[in-house]
C-alpha positions in Angstrom: 73.5 -141.9 -63.9 73.2 -139.0 -60.7 73.3 -135.6 -61.9 76.4 -133.8 -60.7 75.9 -130.2 -59.0 78.0 -127.3 -59.7 77.4 -123.5 -59.1 79.1 -120.0 -59.0 79.2 -118.2 -55.6 79.3 -114.3 -55.1 77.5 -111.3 -53.7 75.6 -109.8 -55.4 75.4 -112.2 -58.3 71.9 -111.7 -59.9 73.0 -111.2 -63.4 75.7 -113.9 -64.0 76.1 -115.5 -67.4 77.8 -118.6 -65.7 74.8 -121.1 -65.7 74.4 -120.3 -69.6 77.9 -121.0 -70.4 78.5 -124.0 -68.0 75.3 -125.8 -69.1 76.5 -125.9 -72.6 80.0 -126.8 -71.6 78.6 -129.8 -69.5 76.8 -130.9 -72.4 79.8 -130.6 -74.5 81.6 -132.6 -72.2 79.1 -135.4 -72.1 78.4 -134.7 -68.4 74.7 -134.7 -67.0 74.8 -132.1 -64.6 73.3 -128.8 -63.3 74.8 -125.5 -62.8 73.4 -122.7 -60.7 74.0 -119.5 -58.7 74.6 -119.0 -55.1 74.4 -115.7 -53.6 76.3 -115.9 -50.5 77.0 -112.7 -48.2 80.5 -112.4 -47.0 79.6 -113.2 -43.4 77.9 -116.4 -44.4 80.8 -118.0 -46.5 82.4 -119.9 -43.7 79.0 -121.4 -42.5 77.8 -121.9 -46.2 81.0 -123.6 -47.0 80.6 -126.3 -44.6 76.9 -127.1 -45.1 76.3 -126.3 -48.7 79.4 -125.8 -51.0 81.1 -129.0 -49.9 78.3 -130.9 -51.2 78.7 -130.0 -54.5 80.9 -131.5 -57.2 82.7 -128.1 -57.7 82.0 -124.5 -57.9 83.2 -121.1 -59.0 84.1 -118.1 -57.0 83.7 -114.3 -58.0 83.6 -111.2 -56.1 83.9 -110.6 -53.1 85.1 -114.2 -52.2 88.0 -114.7 -54.4 90.6 -114.1 -51.5 88.4 -114.7 -48.7 88.0 -118.4 -49.6 91.5 -119.1 -49.2 91.8 -120.1 -45.8 88.8 -122.4 -46.2 90.4 -124.6 -48.8 92.6 -127.7 -48.2 95.0 -126.9 -51.0 95.5 -124.0 -53.3 97.1 -125.0 -56.4 99.4 -123.1 -58.9 98.8 -119.7 -59.9 95.7 -119.4 -57.6 98.5 -119.7 -54.7 101.1 -117.4 -56.4 98.4 -114.8 -57.0 96.3 -115.3 -53.9 93.1 -115.6 -55.5 90.9 -118.3 -56.5 88.1 -118.4 -59.0 87.5 -122.5 -59.1 87.3 -125.1 -56.5 87.3 -128.7 -57.1 86.1 -131.1 -54.5 88.0 -134.5 -54.3 87.8 -137.2 -51.6 86.5 -134.5 -49.1 89.0 -132.0 -49.9 88.6 -128.7 -51.5 91.4 -127.5 -53.9 91.5 -123.9 -55.2 92.5 -122.9 -58.7 92.4 -119.8 -60.9 91.6 -120.2 -64.6 91.4 -116.3 -65.1 94.8 -116.1 -66.9 94.1 -119.3 -69.0 90.8 -117.7 -70.2 92.8 -114.8 -71.4 95.7 -116.5 -73.3 93.1 -119.1 -75.0 90.8 -116.2 -75.7 93.6 -114.4 -77.7 94.6 -117.4 -79.3 91.3 -118.3 -80.5 90.8 -114.8 -81.8 94.1 -114.8 -83.6 95.5 -112.0 -81.7 99.4 -112.6 -80.9 100.7 -112.0 -77.6 103.9 -110.8 -78.6 106.4 -107.5 -79.0 105.3 -104.3 -77.1 102.2 -104.8 -75.0 100.2 -101.7 -73.7 97.9 -102.7 -70.9 95.2 -100.3 -69.5 94.4 -100.4 -65.9 96.1 -101.5 -62.5 93.0 -103.2 -60.7 92.5 -106.9 -60.0 91.8 -107.8 -63.6 94.8 -105.9 -64.9 96.8 -108.0 -62.2 95.8 -111.4 -64.0 96.4 -109.8 -67.3 99.9 -108.2 -66.5 101.4 -111.7 -65.2 100.0 -113.6 -68.2 101.7 -110.8 -70.5 105.0 -111.0 -68.9 105.2 -115.0 -69.1 104.4 -114.8 -72.8 107.6 -115.8 -74.6 107.0 -113.3 -77.3 106.6 -110.3 -75.1 109.4 -107.6 -75.3 108.1 -104.9 -73.0 104.9 -104.0 -71.1 103.5 -100.5 -70.6 100.8 -100.2 -68.0 98.6 -97.2 -68.1 97.6 -96.0 -64.5 94.5 -93.7 -64.3 95.4 -90.5 -62.5 93.5 -89.4 -59.5 92.3 -85.7 -59.0 94.8 -85.5 -56.1 97.8 -86.2 -58.3 97.1 -83.5 -61.0 99.0 -80.4 -60.4 97.0 -77.1 -60.1 98.4 -73.8 -61.2 98.3 -72.5 -57.6 99.9 -75.4 -56.2 103.4 -74.8 -54.8 106.6 -76.8 -55.5 106.3 -78.9 -52.3 102.8 -79.6 -53.3 103.5 -80.5 -56.7 106.5 -82.9 -55.5 103.8 -84.5 -53.0 101.3 -85.2 -55.7 104.2 -86.7 -57.8 105.4 -88.7 -55.1 101.9 -90.0 -54.7 101.6 -91.2 -58.4 105.2 -92.6 -58.3 104.3 -94.6 -55.1 101.2 -96.1 -56.8 103.4 -97.0 -60.0 106.0 -98.8 -57.8 103.5 -100.5 -55.8 101.7 -101.9 -59.0 105.1 -103.2 -60.4 106.0 -104.7 -56.9 102.6 -106.6 -56.7 103.4 -108.5 -59.9 104.4 -112.0 -59.4 108.1 -112.1 -58.7 109.0 -115.5 -60.2 107.1 -114.2 -63.4 109.1 -111.0 -63.2 112.4 -112.6 -62.7 111.9 -115.1 -65.7 110.9 -112.0 -68.1 114.1 -110.3 -67.0 116.0 -113.4 -67.6 114.4 -114.1 -71.1 114.1 -110.5 -72.3 117.2 -108.6 -70.6 116.5 -105.6 -72.9 112.6 -105.5 -72.2 111.2 -103.5 -69.6 107.9 -102.7 -67.3 106.8 -99.2 -67.0 103.8 -97.4 -65.5 102.6 -94.2 -67.4 99.4 -92.3 -67.1 96.8 -91.3 -69.6 98.0 -87.7 -70.4 101.4 -88.9 -71.2 100.2 -91.9 -73.2 97.9 -89.6 -75.3 100.6 -87.1 -75.9 103.0 -89.7 -77.4 100.4 -91.5 -79.4 99.0 -88.3 -81.0 102.6 -87.3 -81.9 103.3 -90.6 -83.3 106.1 -91.5 -80.7 104.7 -94.6 -79.6 103.6 -97.9 -81.1 102.1 -101.3 -79.5 101.7 -104.5 -81.0 98.8 -105.4 -78.6 96.7 -103.1 -76.5 94.8 -104.8 -73.7 91.9 -103.2 -71.7 91.8 -104.3 -68.0 89.5 -101.3 -66.9 86.0 -101.2 -66.5 85.6 -98.3 -68.7 82.9 -99.0 -71.5 81.4 -101.7 -69.6 77.4 -101.7 -69.4 75.7 -99.7 -68.4 78.3 -96.7 -69.1 78.5 -97.9 -72.9 79.7 -94.5 -74.1 83.0 -94.3 -72.3 86.4 -95.5 -73.5 89.6 -95.7 -71.6 91.5 -94.3 -74.5 91.3 -92.2 -77.8 91.0 -93.3 -81.2 94.5 -91.6 -81.7 95.9 -94.1 -79.0 94.3 -97.2 -80.6 95.5 -96.1 -84.1 99.1 -96.7 -82.7 98.4 -100.6 -81.5 98.3 -103.4 -84.1 95.7 -105.2 -82.1 93.1 -104.6 -79.5 91.7 -107.0 -76.8 88.9 -105.8 -74.4 88.3 -107.9 -71.3 84.9 -106.2 -71.1 82.3 -108.7 -72.3 79.2 -106.7 -71.8 78.5 -104.9 -74.2 80.1 -107.2 -76.8 81.2 -104.2 -79.0 82.7 -101.5 -76.7 83.6 -98.1 -77.6 87.1 -99.3 -77.9 86.5 -101.9 -80.1 84.6 -99.7 -82.4 87.5 -97.5 -82.5 89.4 -100.5 -83.5 87.1 -101.8 -86.2 86.6 -98.1 -87.7 90.5 -98.4 -88.3 90.5 -101.9 -89.5 92.6 -103.0 -86.6 92.1 -106.8 -85.4 90.3 -106.9 -82.2 88.2 -109.1 -79.7 86.0 -108.6 -76.8 85.9 -110.4 -73.6 83.4 -112.8 -74.1 85.9 -115.4 -75.4 87.9 -115.0 -72.1 84.8 -115.4 -70.0 83.9 -118.5 -71.6 87.5 -119.9 -71.8 88.0 -119.4 -68.2 84.8 -121.4 -67.5 85.9 -124.1 -70.0 89.4 -124.4 -68.1 87.2 -124.8 -64.9 85.4 -127.6 -66.6 88.4 -129.4 -67.7 89.6 -129.4 -64.0 86.5 -130.8 -62.8 85.7 -133.3 -65.6 89.4 -134.3 -66.3 88.7 -133.2 -70.3 90.1 -130.9 -72.6 88.0 -128.6 -75.1 89.2 -127.3 -78.4 88.7 -124.1 -79.9 86.2 -125.3 -82.8 84.0 -126.7 -80.0 84.0 -123.8 -77.8 83.8 -121.0 -80.5 79.8 -121.7 -81.1 79.4 -121.5 -77.2 81.1 -118.0 -77.5 78.8 -117.0 -80.0 75.7 -118.2 -78.2 76.8 -116.7 -74.9 77.3 -113.2 -76.7 73.8 -113.6 -78.4 72.2 -114.6 -75.0 73.7 -111.6 -73.4 72.5 -109.2 -75.9 68.9 -110.2 -75.3 69.3 -110.4 -71.7 70.8 -107.0 -71.2 70.6 -105.0 -74.6 68.2 -102.2 -75.6 65.1 -103.5 -77.2 64.6 -101.7 -80.6 61.0 -102.1 -82.2 60.9 -101.7 -86.0 58.1 -101.8 -88.6 55.9 -100.0 -91.1 54.2 -96.5 -89.7 51.0 -97.8 -87.8 52.0 -101.0 -86.8 51.8 -100.2 -83.1 55.4 -99.6 -82.1 54.6 -96.8 -79.7 51.9 -98.6 -77.9 53.7 -101.9 -77.6 56.7 -100.3 -76.8 55.2 -98.3 -73.8 53.5 -101.4 -72.7 56.5 -103.5 -73.0 58.8 -101.0 -71.0 56.3 -100.7 -68.3 56.2 -104.6 -67.9 60.0 -104.9 -68.1 60.7 -101.6 -65.5 62.5 -99.9 -68.7 62.8 -96.4 -70.0 60.5 -96.3 -72.9 61.9 -93.8 -76.1 60.0 -92.9 -79.1 62.4 -91.9 -81.8 60.4 -89.3 -83.6 59.6 -87.4 -80.2 63.3 -87.7 -79.3 64.2 -86.0 -82.8 61.4 -83.4 -82.0 62.8 -82.7 -78.6 66.3 -82.2 -80.0 65.2 -80.0 -83.1 62.4 -78.0 -81.4 60.3 -78.9 -84.3 57.6 -81.9 -85.0 58.3 -84.1 -87.7 55.7 -82.7 -90.1 57.6 -79.2 -89.6 61.1 -80.9 -90.3 59.8 -82.2 -93.6 58.1 -78.8 -94.4 61.0 -76.7 -93.8 64.3 -78.8 -94.0 63.3 -81.7 -96.2 63.5 -85.2 -95.8 67.2 -85.6 -96.2 67.8 -83.2 -93.3 65.5 -85.4 -91.1 67.3 -88.7 -92.2 70.4 -86.9 -91.0 68.8 -86.4 -87.6 67.5 -90.0 -87.5 71.2 -91.2 -88.2 72.4 -89.0 -85.3 69.9 -90.1 -82.9 70.6 -93.9 -83.6 74.4 -93.1 -83.0 73.6 -91.5 -79.6 70.9 -93.9 -78.4 73.0 -96.9 -79.0 75.4 -95.4 -76.4 72.8 -95.7 -73.7 71.3 -98.8 -72.2 68.2 -100.1 -70.5 65.5 -98.7 -72.7 62.6 -99.5 -75.2 62.9 -97.7 -78.5 60.2 -97.3 -80.9 62.0 -96.6 -84.0 60.6 -94.3 -86.8 59.2 -96.1 -89.7 62.4 -95.2 -92.1 65.0 -95.6 -89.3 65.6 -99.2 -89.8 65.2 -99.0 -93.5 68.9 -97.8 -93.3 70.8 -100.6 -92.9 73.6 -98.5 -91.2 71.1 -97.6 -88.6 70.1 -101.0 -88.0 73.9 -102.0 -87.6 74.5 -99.4 -85.0 71.3 -100.2 -82.9 72.1 -104.1 -83.0 75.6 -103.3 -81.5 74.0 -102.9 -78.1 70.4 -104.3 -78.5 68.1 -106.5 -80.3 65.8 -105.5 -83.1 62.0 -106.7 -83.2 59.8 -106.3 -86.1 56.4 -105.8 -85.8 54.5 -106.9 -88.6 50.7 -107.0 -88.3 48.5 -107.7 -91.4 48.8 -104.8 -93.9 45.0 -104.3 -94.0 45.0 -103.4 -90.4 47.9 -100.8 -90.9 45.7 -99.2 -93.6 42.6 -99.1 -91.2 45.0 -97.4 -88.5 46.3 -94.8 -90.9 43.1 -94.1 -92.7 42.7 -90.8 -90.6 46.2 -90.0 -89.7 47.7 -87.2 -91.6 50.8 -86.6 -89.4 52.9 -88.8 -92.0 54.6 -86.4 -94.4 55.6 -89.3 -96.6 52.2 -90.3 -97.3 50.8 -86.8 -97.9 50.5 -87.3 -101.7 47.6 -87.2 -104.2 47.9 -91.1 -104.7 48.2 -91.9 -100.9 47.1 -95.3 -100.9 49.4 -96.2 -104.0 52.3 -94.4 -102.3 51.6 -96.3 -99.0 51.7 -99.7 -100.9 55.0 -99.0 -102.9 56.8 -97.8 -99.6 55.4 -100.8 -97.6 56.7 -103.2 -100.2 60.1 -101.3 -100.3 60.7 -101.3 -96.4 59.5 -104.8 -95.5 62.3 -106.5 -96.9 64.7 -104.2 -94.9 62.9 -104.5 -91.7 63.0 -108.3 -92.0 66.7 -108.3 -92.6 67.4 -106.1 -89.6 65.2 -108.1 -87.2 66.3 -110.6 -84.6 62.5 -111.6 -84.0 59.3 -110.9 -86.0 56.0 -110.4 -84.1 52.9 -110.7 -86.0 50.1 -110.0 -83.7 47.6 -107.1 -84.4 47.1 -106.3 -81.1 49.7 -104.2 -79.4 49.3 -105.8 -75.7 49.6 -109.4 -77.5 52.6 -108.1 -79.2 54.2 -106.6 -76.2 53.6 -110.0 -74.2 55.2 -111.9 -77.0 58.3 -109.9 -76.8 58.4 -110.1 -73.0 58.3 -113.8 -73.3 61.3 -113.6 -75.6 63.5 -111.9 -73.5 65.7 -114.2 -71.0 65.0 -113.6 -67.4 67.9 -111.7 -65.9 
């Protein structure tokens, strides 16, 4: 049987998860095929369409081609025609037919995560993703109202020195943007919503007004949906709303899939609010594309393992690399080598804490005690988990705390360096900079501490490397990280 060929086109498109996802969906569908990436600049779209793309069995479309490809297609189907945007192209009998599966991906992801699309819905954002989400929200039979939060631009915010006419002008700009968003929603969907829900409403507000209402307890929503890029890799520490807004929501969905656990989702989890990230939406829109190409149907129990595997692959590919292990195992040396190999920043946690406190680790233990140091260590884990793109050599005690391990795993992978114990003893023989070991019975203390911590390291780690040589260990880790 001849292999089928599929691809995703875009520009730039170096870090797509599509091949990983589609290869697994092809296998699930029992189809022998390959799925690749085609980086096509806008000026080459027309020529590449006729000499490359029509020779495929189907392809996906991402930025910046979702609208530009429309004139090249023989037919545009369903929502793709209504919304003027295509993300999937099927090729049948020499004809190219465009579809969009983004909306299907959203609704199936919500269903698979058991997040009901009903009642009062709060949507964050007014960009391209938000338009797709808004139209799907309004066509859901259980939705009673939609509140859209528009980010305020600097020119819209009145200043104390503004005169009345200037305030009116800025207010007019904001109102025009609000009306433009509502006017851009699909008219048949809006009409259907109005007929089905005569007392429902579609309103646009701003972040400040929403924050005030939620803080005062004057607003409640059944579902919050984030359609903004706030919190997306690499800006992991940002969030489109505060915990006060999240507290007024019955469930939370974040369309962002990288990282898997955004600050928005952290706020929801901390308040025990049901929530889900965007990897489910990404995989389900891919599944819907495969259903078009292969004339098949996927079920939630089949797709769920692919969502999990995709999340793990993304964490390995884009997440921080955290090295843990007993003191003297070579974390700093291997970490520095690995960071140079991968072109990443290297951070040594003990050095980071010393820079933050203005004291060496030995001075901290002597002046403040171990409990104070562990507090600073926990703070460091919290702060560093909100950064991205680095290799971290964690302190010997940091990953012995399961809470620290859980925080660092949210945005990275944890790798245990586990060389032979005898080698560690030899490395530390003349090292007196370790406060935990500076006891009368040094060897016995080291052994007890090693035997206590190693099970905790192993429980935290995604991968264990036993090489005694730091250069070899760094290479083994580099081989484990998928190519970006």
